MARMARDREN-342938 format. One record per residue (C-alpha): residue in three letters; x, y, z. Coordinates in Angstrom, 1 decimal. Layout:
% MARMARDREN-342938
+-----+--------+--------+--------+
| res |   east |  north |     up |
+-----+--------+--------+--------+
| ALA |      X |      Y |      Z |
...
+-----+--------+--------+--------+
% end
This chain:
% MARMARDREN-342938
+-----+--------+--------+--------+
| res |   east |  north |     up |
+-----+--------+--------+--------+
| MET |    8.9 | -111.5 |  -37.4 |
| LEU |    8.9 | -109.9 |  -40.9 |
| GLY |   11.7 | -111.7 |  -42.7 |
| GLY |   13.4 | -113.9 |  -40.1 |
| THR |   15.8 | -116.0 |  -42.2 |
| GLU |   18.9 | -113.8 |  -42.6 |
| PHE |   21.3 | -112.0 |  -40.3 |
| ALA |   19.4 | -109.7 |  -37.8 |
| GLY |   16.0 | -111.2 |  -38.4 |
| ARG |   17.3 | -114.7 |  -38.0 |
| ALA |   19.1 | -113.8 |  -34.8 |
| VAL |   15.9 | -112.3 |  -33.4 |
| VAL |   13.9 | -115.5 |  -34.3 |
| GLU |   16.5 | -117.8 |  -32.8 |
| ALA |   16.6 | -115.7 |  -29.6 |
| ALA |   12.8 | -115.7 |  -29.3 |
| LEU |   12.7 | -119.5 |  -29.8 |
| GLY |   15.4 | -119.8 |  -27.2 |
| ARG |   13.1 | -118.0 |  -24.7 |
| GLY |   10.2 | -120.4 |  -25.5 |
| TRP |    8.2 | -117.8 |  -27.5 |
| ASP |    5.8 | -118.8 |  -30.3 |
| VAL |    7.2 | -117.2 |  -33.4 |
| THR |    5.5 | -116.5 |  -36.7 |
| VAL |    7.6 | -115.4 |  -39.7 |
| LEU |    6.5 | -113.8 |  -42.9 |
| ASN |    8.9 | -113.7 |  -45.8 |
| ARG |    9.1 | -114.5 |  -49.5 |
| GLY |   10.2 | -118.1 |  -49.0 |
| ARG |   13.6 | -117.7 |  -50.7 |
| HIS |   15.4 | -119.2 |  -47.7 |
| ALA |   14.6 | -122.1 |  -45.4 |
| PRO |   12.7 | -121.0 |  -42.3 |
| VAL |   14.3 | -121.4 |  -38.9 |
| PRO |   13.0 | -124.7 |  -37.5 |
| GLY |   10.3 | -124.2 |  -34.8 |
| THR |    8.6 | -121.2 |  -36.4 |
| ARG |    5.2 | -120.9 |  -38.0 |
| SER |    6.0 | -119.8 |  -41.6 |
| LEU |    3.9 | -117.6 |  -43.7 |
| THR |    4.7 | -116.6 |  -47.3 |
| GLY |    4.3 | -113.1 |  -48.7 |
| ASP |    6.1 | -110.4 |  -50.7 |
| ARG |    5.6 | -107.0 |  -49.2 |
| THR |    6.5 | -105.3 |  -52.5 |
| ALA |    3.8 | -107.2 |  -54.5 |
| PRO |    0.0 | -106.7 |  -54.6 |
| GLY |   -1.6 | -108.9 |  -51.9 |
| GLY |    1.8 | -109.6 |  -50.4 |
| LEU |    0.5 | -109.1 |  -46.9 |
| ASP |   -2.7 | -111.2 |  -47.3 |
| ALA |   -1.2 | -113.9 |  -45.0 |
| LEU |   -1.3 | -111.4 |  -42.1 |
| ALA |   -5.0 | -110.4 |  -42.7 |
| GLU |   -6.0 | -112.3 |  -39.6 |
| GLY |   -4.3 | -113.1 |  -36.3 |
| ALA |   -2.9 | -111.2 |  -33.2 |
| TRP |    0.5 | -111.0 |  -31.8 |
| ASP |    2.2 | -109.5 |  -28.7 |
| ALA |    4.9 | -107.8 |  -30.9 |
| VAL |    6.1 | -107.6 |  -34.4 |
| VAL |    9.8 | -107.1 |  -35.4 |
| ASP |   10.5 | -105.4 |  -38.7 |
| THR |   14.0 | -104.9 |  -40.2 |
| TRP |   12.9 | -103.4 |  -43.6 |
| SER |   15.3 | -101.0 |  -45.1 |
| ALA |   13.8 | -100.1 |  -48.5 |
| ALA |   10.7 |  -98.0 |  -49.4 |
| PRO |    9.1 |  -96.8 |  -46.2 |
| ARG |    5.6 |  -97.3 |  -47.6 |
| ALA |    6.1 | -101.1 |  -47.1 |
| VAL |    6.4 | -100.4 |  -43.4 |
| GLN |    3.5 |  -98.1 |  -43.5 |
| GLU |    1.2 | -100.7 |  -45.2 |
| THR |    2.3 | -103.4 |  -42.7 |
| ALA |    1.9 | -101.2 |  -39.6 |
| ARG |   -1.6 | -100.1 |  -40.7 |
| LEU |   -2.6 | -103.7 |  -41.4 |
| LEU |   -1.4 | -104.9 |  -38.0 |
| ARG |   -2.7 | -101.9 |  -36.0 |
| GLY |   -5.1 | -103.1 |  -33.3 |
| ARG |   -3.9 | -106.7 |  -33.5 |
| VAL |   -0.3 | -106.2 |  -32.3 |
| ARG |    0.6 | -104.7 |  -29.0 |
| ARG |    4.1 | -103.3 |  -29.9 |
| TYR |    5.8 | -102.6 |  -33.2 |
| VAL |    9.5 | -103.0 |  -33.1 |
| TYR |   11.4 | -101.4 |  -36.0 |
| VAL |   15.1 | -102.1 |  -36.4 |
| SER |   16.2 |  -98.8 |  -37.7 |
| SER |   19.7 |  -97.3 |  -37.9 |
| CYS |   21.9 |  -94.5 |  -36.5 |
| SER |   22.0 |  -93.3 |  -40.1 |
| VAL |   18.7 |  -91.5 |  -39.4 |
| TYR |   20.6 |  -88.7 |  -37.6 |
| ASP |   21.5 |  -85.6 |  -39.6 |
| TRP |   25.0 |  -86.1 |  -40.9 |
| ALA |   27.4 |  -86.0 |  -39.2 |
| PRO |   26.3 |  -86.4 |  -35.6 |
| PRO |   29.0 |  -85.3 |  -33.2 |
| ALA |   30.8 |  -87.8 |  -30.9 |
| GLY |   28.6 |  -88.6 |  -27.9 |
| TYR |   25.3 |  -88.0 |  -29.7 |
| THR |   22.2 |  -89.3 |  -28.0 |
| GLU |   18.7 |  -90.2 |  -29.3 |
| ASP |   17.9 |  -86.5 |  -29.1 |
| ALA |   20.3 |  -85.6 |  -31.9 |
| PRO |   18.8 |  -83.9 |  -35.0 |
| LEU |   17.3 |  -86.3 |  -37.6 |
| VAL |   17.5 |  -86.2 |  -41.4 |
| GLU |   14.9 |  -84.0 |  -42.9 |
| GLY |   12.5 |  -84.7 |  -45.7 |
| ALA |   11.7 |  -88.4 |  -44.9 |
| GLU |    8.1 |  -89.5 |  -45.4 |
| ALA |    6.2 |  -92.5 |  -44.2 |
| ASP |    4.6 |  -93.2 |  -47.6 |
| ALA |    7.7 |  -92.6 |  -49.7 |
| GLY |    9.2 |  -94.9 |  -52.3 |
| GLN |   12.8 |  -96.0 |  -52.0 |
| THR |   15.3 |  -93.2 |  -52.0 |
| ASP |   18.5 |  -93.5 |  -49.9 |
| TYR |   19.2 |  -95.5 |  -46.8 |
| ALA |   19.0 |  -92.7 |  -44.2 |
| HIS |   15.7 |  -91.4 |  -45.5 |
| ASP |   14.3 |  -94.9 |  -46.0 |
| LYS |   15.0 |  -95.9 |  -42.4 |
| ARG |   13.6 |  -92.6 |  -41.0 |
| GLY |   10.5 |  -92.9 |  -43.2 |
| GLY |   10.1 |  -96.4 |  -41.7 |
| GLU |   10.3 |  -95.0 |  -38.2 |
| LEU |    7.6 |  -92.4 |  -39.1 |
| ALA |    5.4 |  -95.0 |  -40.5 |
| VAL |    5.5 |  -97.1 |  -37.3 |
| VAL |    4.8 |  -94.2 |  -35.0 |
| GLU |    2.1 |  -92.9 |  -37.3 |
| ALA |    0.2 |  -96.3 |  -37.0 |
| PHE |    1.0 |  -97.4 |  -33.5 |
| GLY |    1.7 |  -94.1 |  -31.7 |
| ALA |    4.9 |  -93.3 |  -29.8 |
| GLU |    3.8 |  -95.4 |  -26.7 |
| HIS |    3.6 |  -98.7 |  -28.6 |
| SER |    6.5 |  -98.1 |  -31.0 |
| LEU |   10.1 |  -99.2 |  -30.4 |
| LEU |   12.8 |  -97.8 |  -32.7 |
| VAL |   16.0 |  -99.8 |  -32.5 |
| ARG |   18.7 |  -97.5 |  -34.0 |
| ALA |   21.4 | -100.0 |  -34.7 |
| GLY |   24.9 |  -99.0 |  -35.6 |
| LEU |   27.5 | -101.4 |  -37.1 |
| ILE |   26.2 | -105.0 |  -36.7 |
| LEU |   28.6 | -108.0 |  -36.8 |
| GLY |   28.3 | -111.7 |  -36.0 |
| PRO |   27.2 | -115.0 |  -37.4 |
| TYR |   25.0 | -115.0 |  -40.6 |
| GLU |   26.4 | -111.6 |  -41.6 |
| ASN |   25.3 | -110.9 |  -45.2 |
| VAL |   26.9 | -107.5 |  -45.6 |
| GLY |   30.5 | -108.5 |  -46.0 |
| ARG |   32.5 | -106.8 |  -43.2 |
| LEU |   33.7 | -109.3 |  -40.7 |
| PRO |   33.6 | -112.2 |  -43.2 |
| TRP |   35.9 | -110.2 |  -45.4 |
| TRP |   38.5 | -109.6 |  -42.7 |
| LEU |   38.3 | -113.2 |  -41.6 |
| THR |   38.8 | -114.5 |  -45.2 |
| ARG |   41.6 | -112.1 |  -45.9 |
| ILE |   43.5 | -112.9 |  -42.7 |
| ALA |   43.0 | -116.6 |  -43.2 |
| ARG |   44.7 | -116.3 |  -46.5 |
| GLY |   47.9 | -115.3 |  -44.7 |
| GLY |   50.9 | -113.2 |  -45.6 |
| PRO |   51.3 | -109.5 |  -45.0 |
| VAL |   48.0 | -107.8 |  -44.3 |
| LEU |   47.3 | -104.1 |  -44.6 |
| ALA |   46.1 | -103.3 |  -41.0 |
| PRO |   44.6 |  -99.8 |  -40.8 |
| GLY |   45.9 |  -97.9 |  -37.8 |
| PRO |   46.1 |  -96.9 |  -35.2 |
| HIS |   46.3 | -100.2 |  -33.4 |
| ASP |   44.3 |  -98.8 |  -30.5 |
| LEU |   41.6 |  -97.1 |  -32.6 |
| PRO |   38.4 |  -97.5 |  -30.6 |
| LEU |   35.5 |  -99.4 |  -32.3 |
| GLN |   31.8 |  -99.5 |  -31.6 |
| TYR |   29.5 | -102.2 |  -32.9 |
| VAL |   27.0 | -104.7 |  -31.7 |
| ASP |   27.0 | -108.5 |  -32.0 |
| VAL |   23.8 | -109.4 |  -33.8 |
| ARG |   22.8 | -111.8 |  -31.0 |
| ASP |   23.2 | -109.1 |  -28.4 |
| LEU |   21.0 | -106.9 |  -30.5 |
| ALA |   18.4 | -109.7 |  -30.6 |
| GLU |   18.5 | -110.3 |  -26.9 |
| TRP |   18.2 | -106.7 |  -26.0 |
| THR |   15.3 | -106.2 |  -28.4 |
| LEU |   13.3 | -109.1 |  -26.9 |
| GLY |   14.1 | -107.9 |  -23.4 |
| ALA |   12.8 | -104.5 |  -24.5 |
| VAL |    9.5 | -106.1 |  -25.6 |
| GLU |    9.2 | -107.8 |  -22.2 |
| GLN |    9.8 | -104.4 |  -20.5 |
| GLU |    7.3 | -102.7 |  -22.8 |
| LEU |    9.8 | -100.1 |  -23.8 |
| SER |    9.0 |  -97.5 |  -26.4 |
| GLY |   10.8 |  -94.7 |  -28.3 |
| PRO |   14.3 |  -94.7 |  -29.9 |
| TYR |   17.4 |  -96.4 |  -28.6 |
| ASN |   20.9 |  -96.2 |  -30.0 |
| LEU |   21.8 |  -99.9 |  -30.1 |
| ILE |   25.6 | -100.5 |  -30.3 |
| SER |   28.2 | -101.5 |  -27.8 |
| PRO |   29.6 |  -98.8 |  -25.5 |
| GLN |   32.3 |  -96.7 |  -27.1 |
| GLY |   35.6 |  -98.4 |  -27.3 |
| HIS |   34.2 | -101.9 |  -26.7 |
| THR |   37.1 | -103.1 |  -28.7 |
| THR |   39.9 | -101.7 |  -30.9 |
| MET |   41.0 | -102.3 |  -34.4 |
| GLY |   44.0 | -104.1 |  -33.1 |
| GLU |   42.0 | -106.4 |  -30.9 |
| LEU |   39.5 | -107.2 |  -33.7 |
| LEU |   42.1 | -108.1 |  -36.3 |
| GLU |   44.2 | -110.0 |  -33.8 |
| ALA |   41.1 | -112.0 |  -32.8 |
| CYS |   40.6 | -112.8 |  -36.5 |
| ALA |   44.2 | -114.2 |  -36.7 |
| ARG |   43.6 | -116.3 |  -33.6 |
| ALA |   40.2 | -117.6 |  -34.8 |
| THR |   41.5 | -118.6 |  -38.2 |
| GLY |   44.8 | -120.0 |  -37.0 |
| SER |   46.5 | -117.9 |  -39.7 |
| ASP |   50.2 | -117.0 |  -40.0 |
| ALA |   49.2 | -113.6 |  -41.3 |
| GLU |   51.4 | -110.7 |  -40.5 |
| LEU |   49.4 | -107.6 |  -39.6 |
| ARG |   51.2 | -104.6 |  -41.0 |
| TRP |   49.9 | -101.6 |  -39.1 |
| THR |   49.7 |  -98.6 |  -41.5 |
| GLU |   49.1 |  -94.9 |  -40.7 |
| PRO |   45.7 |  -93.6 |  -41.8 |
| GLU |   47.4 |  -90.9 |  -44.0 |
| ILE |   49.1 |  -93.5 |  -46.1 |
| ILE |   45.9 |  -95.4 |  -46.6 |
| LEU |   43.9 |  -92.3 |  -47.5 |
| ASP |   46.6 |  -91.0 |  -49.8 |
| ALA |   46.4 |  -94.3 |  -51.7 |
| GLY |   42.8 |  -93.6 |  -52.5 |
| ILE |   41.5 |  -96.4 |  -50.3 |
| GLU |   37.9 |  -95.8 |  -49.1 |
| PRO |   37.4 |  -96.2 |  -45.3 |
| TRP |   34.4 |  -98.4 |  -44.2 |
| THR |   34.0 | -100.1 |  -47.6 |
| GLN |   37.4 | -101.1 |  -48.9 |
| LEU |   38.7 | -101.6 |  -45.4 |
| PRO |   35.5 | -102.7 |  -43.6 |
| VAL |   34.8 | -101.4 |  -40.1 |
| TRP |   37.7 |  -99.0 |  -40.2 |
| VAL |   37.4 |  -95.2 |  -40.4 |
| PRO |   40.2 |  -92.8 |  -39.7 |
| PRO |   40.4 |  -91.3 |  -36.2 |
| GLY |   39.6 |  -87.7 |  -35.6 |
| THR |   37.1 |  -87.5 |  -38.4 |
| ASP |   33.3 |  -87.0 |  -38.6 |
| LEU |   33.1 |  -90.6 |  -39.9 |
| HIS |   34.6 |  -91.9 |  -36.7 |
| ASP |   32.5 |  -89.7 |  -34.5 |
| ALA |   29.3 |  -90.8 |  -36.3 |
| LEU |   30.1 |  -94.5 |  -36.7 |
| HIS |   32.1 |  -95.3 |  -33.5 |
| ALA |   31.2 |  -92.7 |  -30.9 |
| ALA |   27.4 |  -92.8 |  -30.1 |
| ASP |   26.1 |  -92.5 |  -26.6 |
| VAL |   24.4 |  -95.8 |  -25.8 |
| SER |   23.7 |  -95.2 |  -22.1 |
| ARG |   20.0 |  -95.5 |  -22.6 |
| ALA |   20.3 |  -99.0 |  -24.0 |
| VAL |   22.8 | -100.1 |  -21.4 |
| ALA |   20.5 |  -98.9 |  -18.6 |
| THR |   17.7 | -101.1 |  -20.0 |
| GLY |   19.7 | -104.3 |  -20.3 |
| LEU |   22.1 | -104.1 |  -23.2 |
| SER |   25.0 | -106.5 |  -22.6 |
| CYS |   27.8 | -107.0 |  -25.2 |
| ARG |   29.9 | -110.1 |  -25.4 |
| PRO |   33.7 | -109.9 |  -26.0 |
| ALA |   34.9 | -109.3 |  -29.6 |
| GLU |   36.9 | -112.5 |  -29.3 |
| GLU |   33.6 | -114.5 |  -29.1 |
| THR |   31.9 | -112.6 |  -32.0 |
| VAL |   34.9 | -113.2 |  -34.2 |
| ALA |   35.3 | -116.9 |  -33.3 |
| ASP |   31.6 | -117.6 |  -33.7 |
| THR |   31.5 | -115.8 |  -37.1 |
| TRP |   34.5 | -117.8 |  -38.3 |
| SER |   32.9 | -121.1 |  -37.1 |
| TRP |   29.7 | -120.3 |  -39.0 |
| LEU |   31.6 | -119.1 |  -42.1 |
| THR |   33.6 | -122.3 |  -42.3 |
| SER |   30.5 | -124.4 |  -41.7 |
| ILE |   28.9 | -123.0 |  -45.0 |
| GLY |   32.1 | -123.5 |  -47.1 |
| GLY |   33.9 | -120.2 |  -46.4 |
| THR |   31.8 | -117.9 |  -48.6 |
| ALA |   29.4 | -115.6 |  -46.8 |
| PRO |   26.0 | -114.7 |  -48.4 |
| GLN |   25.8 | -111.2 |  -49.8 |
| ARG |   22.8 | -109.0 |  -49.8 |
| PRO |   22.2 | -107.7 |  -53.4 |
| ASP |   21.2 | -104.3 |  -52.1 |
| ARG |   24.5 | -103.7 |  -50.3 |
| THR |   27.8 | -102.7 |  -51.9 |
| ARG |   30.6 | -105.4 |  -51.8 |
| LYS |   33.3 | -104.8 |  -49.2 |
| GLY |   37.0 | -105.4 |  -49.3 |
| LEU |   40.3 | -104.3 |  -50.8 |
| ASP |   41.7 | -105.5 |  -54.1 |
| PRO |   44.9 | -107.7 |  -53.4 |
| GLU |   46.9 | -105.7 |  -55.9 |
| VAL |   46.1 | -102.4 |  -54.2 |
| GLU |   46.9 | -103.9 |  -50.9 |
| ALA |   50.3 | -105.2 |  -52.1 |
| LYS |   51.1 | -101.9 |  -53.7 |
| VAL |   50.4 |  -99.9 |  -50.5 |
| LEU |   52.3 | -102.4 |  -48.3 |
| ALA |   55.3 | -102.2 |  -50.7 |
| GLY |   55.4 |  -98.4 |  -50.5 |
| SER |   54.6 |  -97.9 |  -46.8 |
| GLY |   56.6 | -100.7 |  -45.2 |
| GLY |   53.8 | -101.0 |  -42.5 |
| VAL |   54.7 | -101.7 |  -38.9 |
| PRO |   54.6 | -105.5 |  -38.2 |
| GLY |   52.1 | -106.4 |  -35.5 |
| THR |   51.6 | -109.4 |  -33.3 |
| THR |   48.9 | -112.0 |  -34.3 |
| SER |   48.9 | -113.6 |  -30.9 |
+-----+--------+--------+--------+
% end
């Protein structure tokens, strides 16, 4: 496991240990390793940063890298011949924007990505990482996990933790409608379990890795947040037009949410995941994801870690209050 101490990487490590696997992790040593792993130290961006991997052989490597593709290229070339399968946790962002609702793994991909490139933008970096893996391992021994929205314990991006913290604070909450807006995401632990199952099955190629379309709704997600936190918050369901007219940015200022009927919603919440489902993807209820994330968040003092290379999420309280005062919002149940 390259990384293995935060969010997706940590979930993969914990799932592998749960299966009784022997797990080696390579990271910069900035976070405590998961107990039970063999820990190696190295910085992939520094000269000699991969020296700890100069010897040894493994059944599989899992890589979640999302910066300069050349770091993936260097690692894959180093491990070629000593690892049976290279698993790269990529992203649905590699598809040419904006993929239509129902897009499969055969949808057009972003152009111009290169395996040996420096860091540019997220989509091209992830696609470049994919190219680097296939270049070194060949399509038959490469597994490309194209994840969509990932939620769950250890989240360091700020989406579900923001909603939980906001709803726990109570009072009127700007709830972006419609209430029945279908959402598509994957619990990080379900992603981990599917990934390890895919290694066991010796799968290769790309897989869209998100829950089936409409796995939950915006209403179900926020109401689960209210139940998990025990909050007296009043969800004020507000029309998308009112939110957009106020200059509020979907996805970032109101995490997870994007307005219905837009290319954003088609791209972020409407992928075809039948290939992953057919090979074992199972998604736990949103209620469980929310409750477990709240339990983890409270166990670390209520403040989630934040990746420095990701924008901060959430809505300014003053903006929220202004929109609620002007719109009236439709009160919703929290039970």
